[in-house]
C-alpha positions as CSV (number, residue, x, y, z in Angstrom):
1,M,-5.8,35.7,-6.2
2,S,-5.8,37.3,-2.8
3,P,-6.9,35.6,0.5
4,K,-9.9,37.8,0.4
5,D,-11.0,36.2,-2.8
6,L,-10.7,32.7,-1.3
7,T,-12.9,33.2,1.7
8,I,-16.5,33.5,2.5
9,P,-17.3,36.8,4.4
10,T,-17.1,36.6,8.1
11,G,-20.3,35.1,9.6
12,A,-21.7,34.0,6.3
13,D,-20.6,30.4,6.9
14,G,-21.5,30.4,10.5
15,E,-21.2,33.1,13.1
16,G,-17.6,34.3,13.4
17,S,-16.2,32.0,10.8
18,V,-13.8,32.8,8.0
19,Q,-13.9,29.7,5.8
20,V,-12.0,28.9,2.6
21,H,-14.2,28.3,-0.5
22,L,-14.2,24.8,-1.8
23,D,-12.5,24.8,-5.3
24,E,-14.9,23.5,-8.0
25,A,-12.2,21.1,-9.1
26,D,-12.1,19.5,-5.6
27,K,-15.8,18.7,-5.4
28,I,-16.8,15.1,-5.2
29,T,-19.2,14.2,-8.0
30,G,-21.0,11.0,-9.0
31,A,-21.1,9.5,-5.5
32,K,-23.4,9.9,-2.6
33,V,-21.4,11.5,0.3
34,F,-22.2,11.1,4.0
35,A,-20.4,12.7,6.9
36,V,-20.7,11.1,10.3
37,Y,-20.4,13.2,13.4
38,G,-21.0,12.8,17.1
39,K,-19.6,13.1,20.6
40,G,-16.1,11.7,21.1
41,G,-16.2,8.0,22.0
42,I,-19.9,7.5,21.0
43,G,-19.1,4.9,18.4
44,K,-18.8,6.9,15.2
45,S,-16.1,4.6,13.7
46,T,-18.1,1.5,14.6
47,T,-21.2,3.0,13.0
48,S,-19.3,4.2,9.9
49,S,-17.6,0.9,9.3
50,N,-20.7,-1.2,9.7
51,L,-22.6,1.2,7.5
52,S,-19.9,1.0,4.9
53,A,-20.1,-2.8,5.1
54,A,-23.9,-2.7,4.8
55,F,-23.6,-0.5,1.6
56,S,-21.1,-3.0,0.2
57,I,-23.5,-5.9,0.9
58,L,-26.1,-3.9,-1.1
59,G,-23.6,-4.0,-4.0
60,K,-22.4,-0.4,-3.7
61,R,-18.8,0.6,-4.3
62,V,-17.8,2.2,-1.0
63,L,-14.9,4.5,0.1
64,Q,-14.6,5.3,3.8
65,I,-12.3,8.2,4.9
66,G,-11.3,8.4,8.5
67,C,-10.7,12.0,9.6
68,D,-9.1,11.6,13.1
69,P,-5.4,11.6,14.1
70,K,-6.1,8.3,15.9
71,H,-6.5,6.8,12.4
72,D,-8.6,3.9,13.8
73,S,-11.8,4.6,11.7
74,T,-11.3,1.7,9.3
75,F,-9.4,-0.9,11.4
76,T,-12.5,-3.2,11.7
77,L,-12.7,-3.1,7.9
78,T,-9.0,-3.7,7.3
79,G,-8.1,-5.6,10.5
80,S,-5.2,-3.2,11.1
81,L,-4.2,0.4,11.6
82,V,-3.2,1.6,8.1
83,P,-0.8,4.5,7.3
84,T,-2.4,7.9,7.1
85,V,-2.3,10.3,4.2
86,I,-0.4,12.8,6.3
87,D,2.2,10.1,7.2
88,V,2.8,9.1,3.6
89,L,3.0,12.8,2.5
90,K,5.7,13.4,5.1
91,E,7.7,10.5,3.7
92,V,7.8,12.2,0.3
93,D,8.4,15.6,1.7
94,F,4.8,16.6,0.8
95,H,5.3,16.0,-2.9
96,P,1.9,14.2,-3.7
97,E,2.9,13.4,-7.3
98,E,5.3,10.8,-5.9
99,L,2.6,8.8,-4.2
100,R,0.8,5.8,-5.7
101,P,-2.8,4.8,-4.7
102,E,-1.6,1.7,-2.9
103,D,0.4,4.0,-0.6
104,F,-2.7,5.4,1.1
105,V,-5.8,3.4,-0.1
106,F,-6.4,0.0,1.4
107,E,-9.0,-2.6,0.6
108,G,-11.1,-3.8,3.5
109,F,-14.1,-6.1,4.1
110,N,-16.1,-6.9,1.0
111,G,-14.1,-4.5,-1.2
112,V,-14.7,-1.4,0.9
113,M,-11.8,1.0,0.1
114,C,-10.3,2.6,3.2
115,V,-8.3,5.8,3.7
116,E,-7.1,7.4,6.9
117,A,-6.5,11.1,6.5
118,G,-4.9,11.4,9.9
119,G,-4.2,14.8,11.3
120,P,-1.6,17.4,12.2
121,P,0.4,17.0,15.4
122,A,-1.5,17.9,18.6
123,G,-1.9,21.7,19.0
124,T,-0.6,22.5,15.5
125,G,-2.0,22.8,12.0
126,C,-5.6,22.3,10.8
127,G,-7.6,19.1,10.2
128,G,-9.3,20.8,7.2
129,Y,-6.0,20.9,5.4
130,V,-5.6,17.2,5.8
131,V,-9.1,16.5,4.6
132,G,-8.6,18.7,1.6
133,Q,-5.3,17.0,0.6
134,T,-6.9,13.6,1.0
135,V,-9.7,14.5,-1.4
136,K,-7.3,16.0,-3.9
137,L,-5.1,12.9,-3.9
138,L,-8.2,10.7,-4.4
139,K,-9.3,12.9,-7.4
140,Q,-5.8,13.1,-8.9
141,H,-5.7,9.3,-9.0
142,H,-9.3,9.0,-10.2
143,L,-10.2,6.9,-7.2
144,L,-13.6,8.6,-6.9
145,D,-14.6,7.9,-10.5
146,D,-15.9,4.4,-9.7
147,T,-17.3,5.0,-6.2
148,D,-21.0,5.0,-5.3
149,V,-20.8,5.9,-1.7
150,V,-18.2,8.0,0.3
151,I,-18.4,8.1,4.1
152,F,-16.4,10.6,6.1
153,D,-15.9,9.5,9.7
154,V,-15.0,12.7,11.5
155,L,-13.2,13.5,14.8
156,G,-15.3,14.0,17.9
157,D,-17.9,16.7,18.6
158,V,-15.8,19.8,18.2
159,V,-17.0,21.0,14.8
160,C,-14.4,23.7,14.2
161,G,-13.8,25.1,10.8
162,G,-11.1,22.5,10.1
163,F,-13.0,19.3,11.0
164,A,-16.2,20.8,9.5
165,A,-14.4,20.5,6.1
166,P,-16.1,17.2,5.2
167,L,-19.4,19.1,5.3
168,Q,-18.2,21.0,2.2
169,H,-18.2,17.7,0.3
170,A,-21.1,15.8,1.9
171,D,-24.6,15.5,0.7
172,Q,-25.9,14.6,4.1
173,A,-24.7,14.5,7.7
174,V,-25.5,11.7,10.1
175,V,-25.1,12.3,13.8
176,V,-24.3,9.4,16.2
177,T,-25.7,9.9,19.7
178,A,-26.7,8.0,22.8
179,N,-29.7,8.3,25.0
180,D,-28.0,10.6,27.4
181,F,-27.6,14.3,28.1
182,D,-23.9,14.8,27.0
183,S,-24.4,13.0,23.7
184,I,-27.6,14.9,22.9
185,Y,-25.9,18.2,23.9
186,A,-23.1,17.5,21.4
187,M,-25.7,16.6,18.8
188,N,-27.4,19.9,19.3
189,R,-24.1,21.7,18.6
190,I,-23.5,19.6,15.5
191,I,-26.9,20.5,14.2
192,A,-26.1,24.2,14.5
193,A,-22.8,23.7,12.6
194,V,-24.4,21.7,9.8
195,Q,-27.2,24.2,9.4
196,A,-24.6,27.0,9.2
197,K,-22.7,25.1,6.4
198,S,-25.9,24.4,4.5
199,K,-26.2,28.1,3.8
200,N,-23.3,27.8,1.4
201,Y,-23.0,24.1,0.6
202,K,-25.3,21.3,-0.5
203,V,-25.0,19.4,2.8
204,R,-28.2,18.7,4.7
205,L,-28.9,16.8,7.9
206,A,-30.2,13.3,7.4
207,G,-30.9,12.4,11.1
208,C,-29.3,10.6,14.0
209,V,-28.4,7.1,15.0
210,A,-29.1,6.2,18.6
211,N,-26.1,4.0,19.5
212,R,-25.1,2.1,22.6
213,S,-28.5,2.7,24.1
214,R,-31.1,0.4,25.6
215,A,-33.9,3.0,25.2
216,T,-34.3,6.0,22.9
217,D,-36.8,8.2,24.9
218,E,-34.5,11.1,25.5
219,V,-33.2,11.1,21.9
220,D,-36.8,11.0,20.6
221,R,-37.9,13.8,22.9
222,F,-35.1,16.0,21.6
223,C,-35.9,15.1,18.0
224,A,-39.6,16.0,18.5
225,T,-38.6,19.4,20.0
226,S,-36.0,20.3,17.4
227,N,-37.7,18.8,14.3
228,F,-34.8,16.3,13.9
229,R,-35.3,12.5,13.3
230,R,-33.9,9.2,14.5
231,L,-32.8,7.0,11.6
232,A,-31.8,3.9,13.5
233,H,-31.3,2.4,16.9
234,M,-28.2,0.2,17.8
235,P,-28.7,-1.2,21.3
236,D,-25.8,-1.6,23.8
237,L,-24.8,-5.0,22.6
238,D,-21.8,-7.1,23.8
239,A,-21.5,-8.4,20.2
240,I,-20.7,-4.9,19.0
241,R,-17.9,-4.5,21.6
242,R,-16.5,-7.9,20.7
243,S,-16.4,-7.1,17.0
244,R,-14.2,-4.1,17.8
245,L,-11.9,-6.3,19.9
246,K,-11.7,-8.9,17.1
247,K,-11.0,-6.1,14.5
248,K,-14.1,-7.1,12.5
249,T,-17.4,-5.7,11.3
250,L,-20.6,-7.2,12.5
251,F,-21.0,-8.8,9.1
252,E,-18.0,-11.0,9.9
253,M,-19.1,-12.1,13.4
254,D,-20.8,-15.4,14.3
255,E,-24.5,-15.2,13.6
256,D,-26.2,-15.1,16.9
257,Q,-29.6,-13.3,17.4
258,D,-28.1,-10.0,18.4
259,V,-25.6,-9.9,15.5
260,L,-28.3,-10.7,13.0
261,A,-30.6,-8.0,14.4
262,A,-27.8,-5.4,14.3
263,R,-26.9,-6.3,10.8
264,A,-30.5,-6.0,9.7
265,E,-30.6,-2.5,11.2
266,Y,-27.5,-1.4,9.4
267,I,-28.8,-2.8,6.1
268,R,-32.1,-0.9,6.7
269,L,-30.2,2.3,7.4
270,A,-28.0,1.9,4.3
271,E,-31.1,1.3,2.1
272,S,-32.9,4.4,3.5
273,L,-29.9,6.6,3.0
274,W,-29.3,5.3,-0.6
275,R,-33.0,5.8,-1.5
276,G,-33.0,9.3,-0.2
277,L,-34.9,10.8,2.7
278,D,-37.5,13.5,2.9
279,P,-35.9,16.8,3.7
280,I,-36.1,18.1,7.2
281,D,-35.3,21.5,8.7
282,P,-34.2,21.0,12.3
283,H,-33.1,23.7,14.6
284,S,-30.6,23.7,17.4
285,L,-31.9,24.5,20.9
286,P,-30.5,27.1,23.3
287,D,-28.5,25.6,26.1
288,R,-31.0,26.4,28.7
289,E,-33.8,24.8,26.7
290,I,-31.9,21.5,26.4
291,F,-31.2,21.5,30.2
292,E,-34.9,22.0,30.9
293,L,-36.0,19.5,28.2
294,L,-33.8,16.7,29.5
295,G,-34.7,17.3,33.2
296,F,-31.6,19.1,34.5
297,D,-31.9,22.1,36.8
C-alpha cells in the first residue's frame, strides 16, 4: 500500500493537513473515550486525574493515558512518575512483543489504570506515533476489553497533527480553560482543530471546564458567542494546589468544605459525560473577533 493510500487528501482533515488514516484494527471500541485539551499549564492533568477518579467512584473501569513528554499526567493517581511507553519500548529496541502489561500500565487510585505515552525527544519525531503505539500495545494485550472509560490527557494547546491523534480515537473532546484571554484564545484554536477532525472521525466537542477561576463571565461570554458550553467550574482553590503537592487526587484529601464542593463538581461532570450530552455545533471565532469580544484593542 502506498503512502497515498494511507492519507486523507490535503485539507480534508483540516486546512493544509496530510493526516494518516486510523486503521480499523486500532480503533477503541466498547469504551467511552474522552480527550482533554487546553492551554499549557491550565490544569489539564489535574482535571483529567480527578475526572478519572470521579468515574471510578461511580463504579466505572477507567484508563487514563497521559500524552505529554513530561509524563506527569497520572502522578496524582499513582503517587509517582511512572515509566513511559516510549521509554520501555527503547529498552526492548522497539520490539513491542517483548513487553508485558505491567511494564507500562500502572494501577492508581481506586483501580484507575494509568499509562504515560511519553513523547519523542525535543525537536524530533511525532507525538502521534507515540499515541498510536500506545493504543496498539493496549489492544494487543486486550487491556481495553474491560474498560468503560478512556481519558486522553493531551499536551498543551498546540494541536498539531501529531498531538491531535487522540481525537481520532475520542468520542468527545473536553477543553480546560480559565477565565482569561490567553486560555480562551487557546480554546478557540482547539475548537477549530476538533471541528476539522470531526469531518472524518466520530469525535465531537463536549464543552469546557472553567478551571482555576473565581468567576466565569469571560468564558460564558465566549461560549454564548461561539455556541459552545461550559460543563463545570473549578474555582481557584488552595486545596487543589495542595493535592498536587501531596501527589493525591481530591478524593484522597481531608474533607474540608472546599474539597467536598470540588469533589461534588467532578462527580457531577463525570455523571453528565457518562449519560451523554445534547450535541452542539460550536464555531471558532476569527482572531479579531475574540480580541473585540474580550475587550482588547
